[in-house]
C-alpha positions as CSV (number, residue, x, y, z in Angstrom):
1,M,120.6,120.2,83.6
2,T,124.3,119.1,83.9
3,K,125.3,115.5,83.8
4,K,126.3,115.6,87.4
5,N,123.0,116.9,88.6
6,L,121.1,114.5,86.4
7,L,123.1,111.6,87.9
8,I,122.2,112.7,91.4
9,L,118.5,112.9,90.5
10,L,118.6,109.4,88.9
11,I,120.2,107.9,92.0
12,V,117.5,109.5,94.2
13,L,114.6,108.4,91.9
14,L,115.8,104.9,90.7
15,P,113.5,102.1,91.9
16,L,115.5,100.3,94.6
17,Q,114.5,97.1,96.4
18,A,111.6,98.1,98.6
19,F,110.3,96.7,101.8
20,G,107.9,99.4,103.0
21,M,105.0,98.4,105.2
22,H,103.5,101.3,107.2
23,I,100.7,99.7,109.4
24,M,100.2,96.3,108.0
25,E,97.0,94.7,106.8
26,G,94.7,93.5,109.6
27,Y,96.7,95.1,112.4
28,L,94.0,97.7,113.2
29,P,90.6,96.5,114.4
30,A,87.8,97.0,111.8
31,G,86.2,99.8,113.8
32,W,89.4,101.9,113.9
33,S,90.1,101.1,110.2
34,L,86.7,102.5,109.4
35,I,87.1,105.6,111.5
36,W,90.4,106.6,110.0
37,S,89.1,105.9,106.5
38,V,86.1,108.3,107.2
39,I,88.5,110.9,108.6
40,F,90.7,110.7,105.5
41,I,88.0,110.9,102.9
42,P,87.4,114.8,103.2
43,F,91.1,115.4,102.8
44,L,91.2,113.2,99.7
45,F,88.3,115.2,98.1
46,L,90.1,118.5,99.0
47,G,93.3,117.0,97.5
48,I,91.5,116.1,94.2
49,K,90.1,119.6,94.0
50,S,93.6,121.1,94.5
51,V,95.2,118.8,91.8
52,R,92.4,119.7,89.3
53,Q,92.9,123.4,90.0
54,Q,96.6,123.2,89.5
55,L,96.4,121.2,86.3
56,A,93.7,123.5,84.9
57,Q,96.0,126.5,85.7
58,T,99.2,124.9,84.4
59,P,98.9,121.5,82.5
60,E,102.7,121.1,82.8
61,R,102.3,120.4,86.5
62,R,101.6,116.8,85.4
63,M,105.4,116.3,85.2
64,I,105.9,117.8,88.7
65,L,103.1,115.6,90.1
66,A,104.7,112.5,88.5
67,M,108.1,113.4,90.0
68,V,106.5,114.0,93.4
69,V,104.8,110.6,93.3
70,A,108.0,108.8,92.2
71,F,110.1,110.5,94.9
72,A,107.5,109.6,97.7
73,F,107.2,106.1,96.4
74,V,110.9,105.3,96.5
75,L,111.5,107.0,99.9
76,S,108.5,105.6,101.7
77,S,109.3,102.1,100.4
78,L,112.6,101.9,102.1
79,K,111.8,100.4,105.5
80,L,113.5,100.0,108.8
81,P,111.8,97.5,111.2
82,S,110.2,99.3,114.1
83,V,107.1,98.7,116.2
84,T,105.6,95.2,115.6
85,G,103.1,95.5,112.8
86,S,104.7,98.8,111.5
87,S,107.9,100.2,110.2
88,S,110.0,103.4,110.1
89,H,110.8,105.1,106.8
90,A,111.2,108.4,105.0
91,T,108.0,109.7,103.5
92,G,108.9,112.1,100.7
93,M,106.0,114.3,101.8
94,G,108.1,117.4,102.5
95,F,109.5,117.5,99.0
96,G,106.0,117.1,97.5
97,T,104.5,119.7,99.8
98,A,107.1,122.2,98.8
99,L,106.1,121.7,95.1
100,V,102.4,121.1,95.0
101,G,101.1,122.1,98.4
102,P,99.8,120.1,101.4
103,M,96.3,119.4,100.1
104,A,97.5,117.7,96.9
105,M,99.7,115.4,98.9
106,S,96.6,113.5,100.1
107,V,96.2,112.3,96.5
108,V,99.9,111.7,96.1
109,G,100.1,109.7,99.3
110,C,97.0,107.7,98.5
111,I,98.5,106.7,95.1
112,V,101.8,105.8,96.7
113,L,100.2,103.6,99.3
114,L,98.0,101.9,96.8
115,F,101.1,101.2,94.6
116,Q,102.8,99.6,97.6
117,V,99.8,97.5,98.4
118,F,99.3,96.1,94.9
119,L,102.9,96.1,93.6
120,L,104.9,95.3,96.7
121,A,102.3,93.6,98.9
122,H,103.1,95.9,101.8
123,G,100.7,98.0,103.8
124,G,97.0,97.1,103.4
125,I,93.6,98.1,102.1
126,T,92.0,98.0,105.5
127,T,94.7,100.2,107.0
128,L,94.9,102.6,104.0
129,G,92.9,105.3,105.7
130,A,95.0,105.3,108.8
131,N,98.3,105.2,106.8
132,A,97.1,107.9,104.4
133,F,96.0,110.2,107.2
134,A,99.2,109.9,109.1
135,M,101.6,110.2,106.1
136,A,99.6,112.2,103.5
137,C,97.5,114.5,105.6
138,A,99.1,115.2,109.0
139,G,102.7,115.1,107.7
140,P,102.2,117.6,104.8
141,L,100.0,120.0,106.9
142,I,102.6,120.1,109.7
143,T,105.4,120.6,107.2
144,F,103.6,123.5,105.6
145,A,102.7,125.1,108.9
146,V,106.3,124.8,110.2
147,F,107.7,126.2,107.0
148,K,105.4,129.3,107.1
149,V,106.2,129.9,110.8
150,L,110.0,129.7,110.2
151,Q,109.6,131.9,107.1
152,K,107.9,134.6,109.2
153,A,110.7,134.2,111.7
154,K,113.2,135.2,108.9
155,C,114.9,131.8,108.7
156,S,116.7,131.1,105.4
157,L,114.7,129.1,102.9
158,R,116.9,126.0,103.2
159,V,116.9,126.0,107.0
160,A,113.1,126.4,107.0
161,L,112.8,123.6,104.4
162,F,115.0,121.2,106.3
163,A,113.3,121.8,109.6
164,A,109.8,121.6,108.2
165,T,110.6,118.3,106.4
166,V,112.2,116.8,109.5
167,I,109.3,117.9,111.8
168,G,106.7,116.8,109.2
169,N,108.3,113.4,109.0
170,L,108.3,113.0,112.8
171,A,104.7,114.2,113.0
172,T,103.7,111.3,110.8
173,Y,105.0,108.9,113.4
174,V,103.4,110.8,116.3
175,V,100.1,110.3,114.5
176,T,100.9,106.7,113.8
177,S,101.7,106.1,117.4
178,V,98.4,107.7,118.4
179,Q,96.6,105.3,116.0
180,L,98.4,102.3,117.3
181,A,97.9,103.3,121.0
182,L,94.1,103.9,120.4
183,A,93.8,100.5,118.8
184,H,96.1,98.6,121.2
185,P,96.1,100.4,124.6
186,D,98.4,99.0,127.3
187,S,96.6,96.6,129.6
188,A,97.9,98.5,132.7
189,T,98.5,102.1,131.6
190,G,96.0,102.4,128.8
191,F,96.4,104.8,125.9
192,W,99.2,106.9,127.3
193,G,101.3,103.9,128.3
194,A,100.9,102.5,124.8
195,F,101.6,105.8,123.1
196,I,104.8,106.4,125.1
197,K,105.9,102.8,124.2
198,F,105.2,103.2,120.5
199,I,106.7,106.7,120.1
200,G,109.7,105.7,122.1
201,I,110.5,102.7,119.8
202,F,109.7,104.8,116.7
203,G,112.1,107.5,117.8
204,I,115.1,105.2,117.8
205,T,114.9,104.7,114.0
206,Q,112.8,107.6,112.9
207,I,114.8,110.6,114.1
208,P,117.9,109.8,112.0
209,V,115.7,108.9,109.1
210,A,113.9,112.2,109.3
211,I,117.2,114.1,109.4
212,V,118.4,112.3,106.3
213,E,115.1,113.0,104.5
214,G,115.4,116.7,105.4
215,L,118.9,116.9,104.0
216,L,118.0,114.9,100.8
217,T,115.0,117.2,100.3
218,V,117.1,120.3,100.5
219,I,119.7,118.8,98.1
220,V,117.1,117.9,95.4
221,I,115.2,121.2,95.7
222,N,118.6,123.0,95.3
223,I,119.3,121.1,92.1
224,L,115.8,122.0,90.7
225,V,116.3,125.7,91.6
226,Q,119.8,125.9,90.2
227,N,118.6,124.5,86.9
228,D,115.7,126.9,86.7
229,F,113.2,124.1,87.0
230,I,111.4,125.8,89.8
231,K,111.7,129.3,91.4
232,E,113.0,129.7,94.9
233,S,110.1,132.2,95.6
234,G,107.6,129.5,94.5
235,I,108.6,126.8,97.0
236,F,105.5,126.0,99.2
237,S,103.4,128.1,96.8
238,L,101.0,127.1,94.1
239,N,102.8,129.4,91.7
240,S,106.0,127.3,91.8
241,I,105.8,125.8,88.4
242,K,104.2,128.6,86.4
243,Q,107.4,129.5,84.6
244,I,107.5,126.0,82.9
245,G,104.3,126.8,81.1
246,K,105.5,130.3,80.2
247,K,108.8,128.9,78.8
248,K,106.9,126.4,76.7
249,L,104.6,129.1,75.3
250,A,107.6,131.3,74.5
251,H,109.3,128.5,72.7
252,E,106.2,127.6,70.6
253,N,105.8,131.3,69.6
254,K,109.3,131.5,68.2
């Protein structure tokens, strides 16, 4: 890896001052906190299974998973104030989904959110299920689906990656708006009135943030591909990091 590319990666991954909140502690009623936690649990188990399978297949994926966690932690910790009791921010889920798949991101997202709760005192344990479902389940699954659709439509890899990341980021905030509207419906217009209010406020800050995240994801993926760290054909595939293990074995056999 060249010094220039290494410098870019360090700038991206260096721990900056963080103010991420997501949905804050106590903002959701106990009932809704429990419901979203129960909904998230099956995705977490599927994610653990996916991570175990990947590590059993290629132990060198530990390095990739660590990088994905670091990338998501930094991006999702940079907050722009938004709806009262919440915030707008990049998620890093598109980058991770491209490298380890959407199921594994439930584990990555849960780790990131727990780090933010205990290390930065942002977010919350009671809202962990809701935050994790929106960011680490809905976002990656939508990102993966959009990428596959655009791939079948013969879009270039970088265009598909950019669009999938942007839409996946915005999907996170659509789900967050649904969560907030269900918990705090408008007194006059009910759920839909609250949803339109929340999504409208989120959109002011989230659309430019999503675009920036999409561009940043493409840049970092390009650096990794150009330096033979991953294969272009392996993006959004569980085979993306296989060559690392092969290179290591070849080196040890020399």
